[in-house]
PQR file of N, CA, C, O and H, with PARSE charges and radii, in Angstrom:
ATOM      1  N   UNK A   1      14.625   7.940  -7.744 -0.4000 1.5000
ATOM      2  CA  UNK A   1      13.341   7.740  -7.074 -0.0000 2.0000
ATOM      3  C   UNK A   1      13.365   6.477  -6.237  0.5500 1.7000
ATOM      4  O   UNK A   1      12.861   6.476  -5.114 -0.5500 1.4000
ATOM      5  N   UNK A   2      13.938   5.402  -6.755 -0.4000 1.5000
ATOM      6  CA  UNK A   2      13.967   4.148  -6.021 -0.0000 2.0000
ATOM      7  C   UNK A   2      14.709   4.257  -4.703  0.5500 1.7000
ATOM      8  O   UNK A   2      14.271   3.707  -3.693 -0.5500 1.4000
ATOM      9  H   UNK A   2      14.348   5.402  -7.667  0.4000 1.0000
ATOM     10  N   UNK A   3      15.831   4.965  -4.707 -0.4000 1.5000
ATOM     11  CA  UNK A   3      16.612   5.127  -3.473 -0.0000 2.0000
ATOM     12  C   UNK A   3      15.828   5.930  -2.447  0.5500 1.7000
ATOM     13  O   UNK A   3      15.869   5.625  -1.255 -0.5500 1.4000
ATOM     14  H   UNK A   3      16.187   5.412  -5.527  0.4000 1.0000
ATOM     15  N   UNK A   4      15.122   6.942  -2.894 -0.4000 1.5000
ATOM     16  CA  UNK A   4      14.316   7.760  -1.988 -0.0000 2.0000
ATOM     17  C   UNK A   4      13.179   6.931  -1.393  0.5500 1.7000
ATOM     18  O   UNK A   4      12.899   7.032  -0.198 -0.5500 1.4000
ATOM     19  H   UNK A   4      15.089   7.190  -3.862  0.4000 1.0000
ATOM     20  N   UNK A   5      12.528   6.118  -2.211 -0.4000 1.5000
ATOM     21  CA  UNK A   5      11.457   5.253  -1.728 -0.0000 2.0000
ATOM     22  C   UNK A   5      11.997   4.251  -0.717  0.5500 1.7000
ATOM     23  O   UNK A   5      11.347   3.971   0.290 -0.5500 1.4000
ATOM     24  H   UNK A   5      12.756   6.036  -3.182  0.4000 1.0000
ATOM     25  N   UNK A   6      13.175   3.714  -0.978 -0.4000 1.5000
ATOM     26  CA  UNK A   6      13.796   2.761  -0.055 -0.0000 2.0000
ATOM     27  C   UNK A   6      14.068   3.423   1.298  0.5500 1.7000
ATOM     28  O   UNK A   6      13.784   2.842   2.345 -0.5500 1.4000
ATOM     29  H   UNK A   6      13.704   3.941  -1.796  0.4000 1.0000
ATOM     30  N   UNK A   7      14.610   4.621   1.271 -0.4000 1.5000
ATOM     31  CA  UNK A   7      14.873   5.345   2.521 -0.0000 2.0000
ATOM     32  C   UNK A   7      13.579   5.626   3.280  0.5500 1.7000
ATOM     33  O   UNK A   7      13.531   5.498   4.504 -0.5500 1.4000
ATOM     34  H   UNK A   7      14.840   5.093   0.420  0.4000 1.0000
ATOM     35  N   UNK A   8      12.535   6.007   2.554 -0.4000 1.5000
ATOM     36  CA  UNK A   8      11.250   6.277   3.199 -0.0000 2.0000
ATOM     37  C   UNK A   8      10.692   5.016   3.840  0.5500 1.7000
ATOM     38  O   UNK A   8      10.163   5.068   4.951 -0.5500 1.4000
ATOM     39  H   UNK A   8      12.574   6.110   1.560  0.4000 1.0000
ATOM     40  N   UNK A   9      10.803   3.884   3.153 -0.4000 1.5000
ATOM     41  CA  UNK A   9      10.318   2.609   3.695 -0.0000 2.0000
ATOM     42  C   UNK A   9      11.107   2.225   4.942  0.5500 1.7000
ATOM     43  O   UNK A   9      10.530   1.779   5.934 -0.5500 1.4000
ATOM     44  H   UNK A   9      11.232   3.841   2.251  0.4000 1.0000
ATOM     45  N   UNK A  10      12.415   2.397   4.891 -0.4000 1.5000
ATOM     46  CA  UNK A  10      13.235   2.082   6.064 -0.0000 2.0000
ATOM     47  C   UNK A  10      12.905   2.991   7.245  0.5500 1.7000
ATOM     48  O   UNK A  10      13.049   2.590   8.400 -0.5500 1.4000
ATOM     49  H   UNK A  10      12.884   2.759   4.085  0.4000 1.0000
ATOM     50  N   UNK A  11      12.465   4.208   6.958 -0.4000 1.5000
ATOM     51  CA  UNK A  11      12.116   5.157   8.010 -0.0000 2.0000
ATOM     52  C   UNK A  11      10.721   4.897   8.573  0.5500 1.7000
ATOM     53  O   UNK A  11      10.303   5.552   9.529 -0.5500 1.4000
ATOM     54  H   UNK A  11      12.348   4.534   6.020  0.4000 1.0000
ATOM     55  N   UNK A  12       9.996   3.935   7.978 -0.4000 1.5000
ATOM     56  CA  UNK A  12       8.688   3.564   8.510 -0.0000 2.0000
ATOM     57  C   UNK A  12       7.498   4.073   7.729  0.5500 1.7000
ATOM     58  O   UNK A  12       6.376   4.039   8.234 -0.5500 1.4000
ATOM     59  H   UNK A  12      10.336   3.404   7.202  0.4000 1.0000
ATOM     60  N   UNK A  13       7.708   4.540   6.521 -0.4000 1.5000
ATOM     61  CA  UNK A  13       6.584   5.037   5.718 -0.0000 2.0000
ATOM     62  C   UNK A  13       5.564   3.928   5.493  0.5500 1.7000
ATOM     63  O   UNK A  13       5.928   2.799   5.162 -0.5500 1.4000
ATOM     64  H   UNK A  13       8.620   4.568   6.111  0.4000 1.0000
ATOM     65  N   UNK A  14       4.294   4.251   5.673 -0.4000 1.5000
ATOM     66  CA  UNK A  14       3.219   3.308   5.393 -0.0000 2.0000
ATOM     67  C   UNK A  14       2.832   3.348   3.926  0.5500 1.7000
ATOM     68  O   UNK A  14       2.395   2.340   3.371 -0.5500 1.4000
ATOM     69  H   UNK A  14       3.998   5.167   5.943  0.4000 1.0000
ATOM     70  N   UNK A  15       2.987   4.497   3.297 -0.4000 1.5000
ATOM     71  CA  UNK A  15       2.610   4.685   1.906 -0.0000 2.0000
ATOM     72  C   UNK A  15       3.717   5.442   1.194  0.5500 1.7000
ATOM     73  O   UNK A  15       4.302   6.369   1.753 -0.5500 1.4000
ATOM     74  H   UNK A  15       3.342   5.316   3.748  0.4000 1.0000
ATOM     75  N   UNK A  16       3.996   5.055  -0.010 -0.4000 1.5000
ATOM     76  CA  UNK A  16       4.895   5.803  -0.884 -0.0000 2.0000
ATOM     77  C   UNK A  16       4.144   5.985  -2.190  0.5500 1.7000
ATOM     78  O   UNK A  16       3.872   5.018  -2.901 -0.5500 1.4000
ATOM     79  H   UNK A  16       3.520   4.302  -0.464  0.4000 1.0000
ATOM     80  N   UNK A  17       3.813   7.214  -2.496 -0.4000 1.5000
ATOM     81  CA  UNK A  17       3.016   7.505  -3.678 -0.0000 2.0000
ATOM     82  C   UNK A  17       3.922   8.094  -4.742  0.5500 1.7000
ATOM     83  O   UNK A  17       4.609   9.089  -4.517 -0.5500 1.4000
ATOM     84  H   UNK A  17       4.034   8.000  -1.918  0.4000 1.0000
ATOM     85  N   UNK A  18       3.910   7.468  -5.890 -0.4000 1.5000
ATOM     86  CA  UNK A  18       4.650   7.996  -7.033 -0.0000 2.0000
ATOM     87  C   UNK A  18       3.633   8.353  -8.097  0.5500 1.7000
ATOM     88  O   UNK A  18       2.866   7.498  -8.539 -0.5500 1.4000
ATOM     89  H   UNK A  18       3.352   6.659  -6.073  0.4000 1.0000
ATOM     90  N   UNK A  19       3.620   9.564  -8.498 -0.4000 1.5000
ATOM     91  CA  UNK A  19       2.648  10.023  -9.470 -0.0000 2.0000
ATOM     92  C   UNK A  19       1.707  11.031  -8.849  0.5500 1.7000
ATOM     93  O   UNK A  19       1.967  11.550  -7.764 -0.5500 1.4000
ATOM     94  H   UNK A  19       4.243  10.260  -8.140  0.4000 1.0000
ATOM     95  N   UNK A  20       0.625  11.303  -9.532 -0.4000 1.5000
ATOM     96  CA  UNK A  20      -0.277  12.351  -9.061 -0.0000 2.0000
ATOM     97  C   UNK A  20      -1.685  11.855  -8.774  0.5500 1.7000
ATOM     98  O   UNK A  20      -2.612  12.661  -8.699 -0.5500 1.4000
ATOM     99  H   UNK A  20       0.414  10.881 -10.413  0.4000 1.0000
ATOM    100  N   UNK A  21      -1.868  10.556  -8.611 -0.4000 1.5000
ATOM    101  CA  UNK A  21      -3.191  10.021  -8.307 -0.0000 2.0000
ATOM    102  C   UNK A  21      -3.777  10.693  -7.066  0.5500 1.7000
ATOM    103  O   UNK A  21      -4.977  10.962  -7.018 -0.5500 1.4000
ATOM    104  H   UNK A  21      -1.115   9.901  -8.672  0.4000 1.0000
ATOM    105  N   UNK A  22      -2.945  10.963  -6.069 -0.4000 1.5000
ATOM    106  CA  UNK A  22      -3.413  11.556  -4.823 -0.0000 2.0000
ATOM    107  C   UNK A  22      -4.053  12.919  -5.048  0.5500 1.7000
ATOM    108  O   UNK A  22      -4.918  13.328  -4.273 -0.5500 1.4000
ATOM    109  H   UNK A  22      -1.970  10.744  -6.108  0.4000 1.0000
ATOM    110  N   UNK A  23      -3.647  13.618  -6.080 -0.4000 1.5000
ATOM    111  CA  UNK A  23      -4.190  14.943  -6.349 -0.0000 2.0000
ATOM    112  C   UNK A  23      -5.633  14.891  -6.821  0.5500 1.7000
ATOM    113  O   UNK A  23      -6.326  15.908  -6.803 -0.5500 1.4000
ATOM    114  H   UNK A  23      -2.945  13.286  -6.709  0.4000 1.0000
ATOM    115  N   UNK A  24      -6.097  13.716  -7.246 -0.4000 1.5000
ATOM    116  CA  UNK A  24      -7.465  13.589  -7.742 -0.0000 2.0000
ATOM    117  C   UNK A  24      -8.481  13.431  -6.610  0.5500 1.7000
ATOM    118  O   UNK A  24      -9.686  13.465  -6.860 -0.5500 1.4000
ATOM    119  H   UNK A  24      -5.534  12.889  -7.260  0.4000 1.0000
ATOM    120  N   UNK A  25      -8.018  13.258  -5.374 -0.4000 1.5000
ATOM    121  CA  UNK A  25      -8.917  12.987  -4.256 -0.0000 2.0000
ATOM    122  C   UNK A  25      -8.827  14.092  -3.209  0.5500 1.7000
ATOM    123  O   UNK A  25      -7.742  14.409  -2.722 -0.5500 1.4000
ATOM    124  H   UNK A  25      -7.039  13.230  -5.171  0.4000 1.0000
ATOM    125  N   UNK A  26      -9.968  14.673  -2.870 -0.4000 1.5000
ATOM    126  CA  UNK A  26     -10.017  15.651  -1.788 -0.0000 2.0000
ATOM    127  C   UNK A  26     -10.164  14.964  -0.443  0.5500 1.7000
ATOM    128  O   UNK A  26      -9.809  15.526   0.593 -0.5500 1.4000
ATOM    129  H   UNK A  26     -10.849  14.416  -3.266  0.4000 1.0000
ATOM    130  N   UNK A  27     -10.690  13.744  -0.463 -0.4000 1.5000
ATOM    131  CA  UNK A  27     -10.957  12.982   0.756 -0.0000 2.0000
ATOM    132  C   UNK A  27      -9.869  11.920   0.939  0.5500 1.7000
ATOM    133  O   UNK A  27      -9.784  10.974   0.156 -0.5500 1.4000
ATOM    134  H   UNK A  27     -10.979  13.288  -1.305  0.4000 1.0000
ATOM    135  N   UNK A  28      -9.043  12.077   1.972 -0.4000 1.5000
ATOM    136  CA  UNK A  28      -7.931  11.149   2.208 -0.0000 2.0000
ATOM    137  C   UNK A  28      -8.432   9.734   2.483  0.5500 1.7000
ATOM    138  O   UNK A  28      -7.768   8.767   2.111 -0.5500 1.4000
ATOM    139  H   UNK A  28      -9.112  12.845   2.608  0.4000 1.0000
ATOM    140  N   UNK A  29      -9.589   9.596   3.124 -0.4000 1.5000
ATOM    141  CA  UNK A  29     -10.137   8.261   3.399 -0.0000 2.0000
ATOM    142  C   UNK A  29     -10.515   7.555   2.099  0.5500 1.7000
ATOM    143  O   UNK A  29     -10.302   6.352   1.956 -0.5500 1.4000
ATOM    144  H   UNK A  29     -10.129  10.382   3.426  0.4000 1.0000
ATOM    145  N   UNK A  30     -11.073   8.304   1.157 -0.4000 1.5000
ATOM    146  CA  UNK A  30     -11.439   7.716  -0.140 -0.0000 2.0000
ATOM    147  C   UNK A  30     -10.178   7.300  -0.902  0.5500 1.7000
ATOM    148  O   UNK A  30     -10.143   6.233  -1.516 -0.5500 1.4000
ATOM    149  H   UNK A  30     -11.246   9.282   1.273  0.4000 1.0000
ATOM    150  N   UNK A  31      -9.153   8.138  -0.861 -0.4000 1.5000
ATOM    151  CA  UNK A  31      -7.890   7.805  -1.510 -0.0000 2.0000
ATOM    152  C   UNK A  31      -7.318   6.527  -0.910  0.5500 1.7000
ATOM    153  O   UNK A  31      -6.872   5.646  -1.645 -0.5500 1.4000
ATOM    154  H   UNK A  31      -9.181   9.004  -0.363  0.4000 1.0000
ATOM    155  N   UNK A  32      -7.326   6.415   0.400 -0.4000 1.5000
ATOM    156  CA  UNK A  32      -6.800   5.217   1.048 -0.0000 2.0000
ATOM    157  C   UNK A  32      -7.591   3.987   0.639  0.5500 1.7000
ATOM    158  O   UNK A  32      -7.009   2.926   0.412 -0.5500 1.4000
ATOM    159  H   UNK A  32      -7.689   7.130   0.997  0.4000 1.0000
ATOM    160  N   UNK A  33      -8.916   4.111   0.541 -0.4000 1.5000
ATOM    161  CA  UNK A  33      -9.757   2.989   0.126 -0.0000 2.0000
ATOM    162  C   UNK A  33      -9.408   2.552  -1.293  0.5500 1.7000
ATOM    163  O   UNK A  33      -9.254   1.360  -1.560 -0.5500 1.4000
ATOM    164  H   UNK A  33      -9.389   4.973   0.725  0.4000 1.0000
ATOM    165  N   UNK A  34      -9.285   3.513  -2.197 -0.4000 1.5000
ATOM    166  CA  UNK A  34      -8.964   3.197  -3.591 -0.0000 2.0000
ATOM    167  C   UNK A  34      -7.596   2.532  -3.683  0.5500 1.7000
ATOM    168  O   UNK A  34      -7.444   1.532  -4.385 -0.5500 1.4000
ATOM    169  H   UNK A  34      -9.410   4.481  -1.979  0.4000 1.0000
ATOM    170  N   UNK A  35      -6.607   3.067  -2.991 -0.4000 1.5000
ATOM    171  CA  UNK A  35      -5.269   2.488  -3.035 -0.0000 2.0000
ATOM    172  C   UNK A  35      -5.238   1.099  -2.412  0.5500 1.7000
ATOM    173  O   UNK A  35      -4.571   0.200  -2.924 -0.5500 1.4000
ATOM    174  H   UNK A  35      -6.730   3.879  -2.421  0.4000 1.0000
ATOM    175  N   UNK A  36      -5.956   0.924  -1.316 -0.4000 1.5000
ATOM    176  CA  UNK A  36      -6.010  -0.406  -0.686 -0.0000 2.0000
ATOM    177  C   UNK A  36      -6.630  -1.436  -1.604  0.5500 1.7000
ATOM    178  O   UNK A  36      -6.141  -2.562  -1.701 -0.5500 1.4000
ATOM    179  H   UNK A  36      -6.498   1.655  -0.901  0.4000 1.0000
ATOM    180  N   UNK A  37      -7.707  -1.058  -2.281 -0.4000 1.5000
ATOM    181  CA  UNK A  37      -8.327  -1.972  -3.237 -0.0000 2.0000
ATOM    182  C   UNK A  37      -7.369  -2.309  -4.369  0.5500 1.7000
ATOM    183  O   UNK A  37      -7.270  -3.465  -4.782 -0.5500 1.4000
ATOM    184  H   UNK A  37      -8.104  -0.144  -2.202  0.4000 1.0000
ATOM    185  N   UNK A  38      -6.662  -1.302  -4.870 -0.4000 1.5000
ATOM    186  CA  UNK A  38      -5.697  -1.519  -5.946 -0.0000 2.0000
ATOM    187  C   UNK A  38      -4.603  -2.474  -5.509  0.5500 1.7000
ATOM    188  O   UNK A  38      -4.247  -3.393  -6.248 -0.5500 1.4000
ATOM    189  H   UNK A  38      -6.741  -0.364  -4.535  0.4000 1.0000
ATOM    190  N   UNK A  39      -4.069  -2.266  -4.319 -0.4000 1.5000
ATOM    191  CA  UNK A  39      -3.001  -3.132  -3.805 -0.0000 2.0000
ATOM    192  C   UNK A  39      -3.504  -4.556  -3.618  0.5500 1.7000
ATOM    193  O   UNK A  39      -2.793  -5.509  -3.937 -0.5500 1.4000
ATOM    194  H   UNK A  39      -4.358  -1.520  -3.719  0.4000 1.0000
ATOM    195  N   UNK A  40      -4.705  -4.710  -3.112 -0.4000 1.5000
ATOM    196  CA  UNK A  40      -5.283  -6.037  -2.932 -0.0000 2.0000
ATOM    197  C   UNK A  40      -5.413  -6.739  -4.276  0.5500 1.7000
ATOM    198  O   UNK A  40      -5.088  -7.921  -4.389 -0.5500 1.4000
ATOM    199  H   UNK A  40      -5.283  -3.936  -2.853  0.4000 1.0000
ATOM    200  N   UNK A  41      -5.878  -6.034  -5.288 -0.4000 1.5000
ATOM    201  CA  UNK A  41      -6.009  -6.620  -6.622 -0.0000 2.0000
ATOM    202  C   UNK A  41      -4.636  -6.990  -7.189  0.5500 1.7000
ATOM    203  O   UNK A  41      -4.490  -8.031  -7.830 -0.5500 1.4000
ATOM    204  H   UNK A  41      -6.142  -5.074  -5.197  0.4000 1.0000
ATOM    205  N   UNK A  42      -3.650  -6.156  -6.961 -0.4000 1.5000
ATOM    206  CA  UNK A  42      -2.304  -6.414  -7.487 -0.0000 2.0000
ATOM    207  C   UNK A  42      -1.663  -7.625  -6.800  0.5500 1.7000
ATOM    208  O   UNK A  42      -0.860  -8.328  -7.414 -0.5500 1.4000
ATOM    209  H   UNK A  42      -3.768  -5.311  -6.440  0.4000 1.0000
ATOM    210  N   UNK A  43      -2.004  -7.869  -5.552 -0.4000 1.5000
ATOM    211  CA  UNK A  43      -1.408  -8.973  -4.800 -0.0000 2.0000
ATOM    212  C   UNK A  43      -2.151 -10.287  -4.972  0.5500 1.7000
ATOM    213  O   UNK A  43      -1.713 -11.314  -4.455 -0.5500 1.4000
ATOM    214  H   UNK A  43      -2.656  -7.298  -5.053  0.4000 1.0000
ATOM    215  N   UNK A  44      -3.267 -10.273  -5.689 -0.4000 1.5000
ATOM    216  CA  UNK A  44      -4.026 -11.528  -5.846 -0.0000 2.0000
ATOM    217  C   UNK A  44      -3.800 -12.164  -7.187  0.5500 1.7000
ATOM    218  O   UNK A  44      -4.365 -13.220  -7.473 -0.5500 1.4000
ATOM    219  H   UNK A  44      -3.623  -9.439  -6.110  0.4000 1.0000
TER
END
């Protein structure tokens, strides 16, 4: 999985999702908001 994520990042991926959290959201904008908030919290 790590090698695949690395290749995706090198290819310009903005997001790499591991797991099934994305399946819980029908609205892509809401998913992006939730993930952005999570990343902000993780980086602080």
